[in-house]
C-alpha positions as CSV (number, residue, x, y, z in Angstrom):
1,M,-0.2,2.4,1.0
2,V,2.5,1.1,3.3
3,N,1.6,-1.9,5.4
4,P,1.2,-0.7,9.0
5,A,3.5,-3.6,10.2
6,G,6.3,-1.9,8.2
7,W,8.2,-5.0,7.4
8,S,7.5,-8.4,5.8
9,V,8.5,-11.5,7.6
10,W,11.5,-13.3,6.1
11,E,11.8,-17.1,6.1
12,G,13.0,-18.3,9.5
13,E,13.6,-16.4,12.7
14,F,17.1,-15.2,11.9
15,P,16.2,-11.8,10.4
16,S,13.6,-10.7,12.9
17,K,15.9,-11.6,15.9
18,T,19.3,-10.5,14.7
19,L,19.0,-7.6,12.3
20,Y,18.6,-3.9,13.1
21,Y,15.6,-2.3,11.5
22,G,15.4,1.4,11.9
23,E,13.0,4.2,11.0
24,Y,13.6,7.9,11.2
25,S,11.3,10.8,10.5
26,N,8.9,8.9,8.3
27,Q,6.0,11.0,6.9
28,G,2.8,10.4,5.0
29,P,0.3,7.5,4.9
30,G,1.5,4.5,6.8
31,A,4.2,6.5,8.6
32,G,2.8,6.0,12.1
33,A,4.9,3.4,13.9
34,G,2.3,2.4,16.4
35,K,1.3,-0.8,14.6
36,R,4.8,-1.8,13.6
37,V,6.3,-5.3,14.2
38,K,7.4,-6.1,17.7
39,W,10.8,-7.6,16.8
40,P,13.8,-7.1,19.1
41,G,15.7,-5.4,16.3
42,Y,13.1,-2.9,15.3
43,H,13.7,0.7,16.4
44,V,12.1,4.1,15.9
45,I,15.0,6.5,15.8
46,T,14.0,9.8,17.3
47,S,17.2,11.7,17.3
48,A,19.0,13.3,14.3
49,N,22.3,12.5,15.9
50,E,21.4,8.8,16.2
51,A,20.1,8.8,12.6
52,M,23.4,10.2,11.4
53,K,25.1,7.0,12.3
54,F,23.3,5.3,9.4
55,T,24.1,7.8,6.6
56,V,26.2,6.8,3.6
57,A,29.0,9.1,4.6
58,E,29.3,7.5,8.1
59,L,29.1,4.0,6.7
60,I,31.8,4.6,4.1
61,Q,34.1,6.6,6.4
62,G,33.5,4.4,9.4
63,G,34.6,7.1,11.8
64,M,37.8,7.9,9.8
65,A,39.1,11.5,9.9
66,E,37.2,14.0,7.7
67,G,38.7,14.3,4.3
68,Y,40.4,10.8,4.4
69,W,38.7,9.6,1.2
70,S,39.3,12.8,-0.8
71,C,43.1,12.5,-0.2
72,L,43.4,9.1,-1.8
């Protein structure tokens, strides 16, 4: 079972105050975000368009024109 808090506290305050923790479309036991941590960087992503910003393709391409990597 997933801990309802969703995340474990790291040493120090740096991670909980500076990192972006996002959840999108979780399902199953422990998926409810109502008891999650209250960190400034924790976000429930509700839009597919917002979630797309975190896909592997977007991270690798970084907004480059489609097909850029396949032409190398």
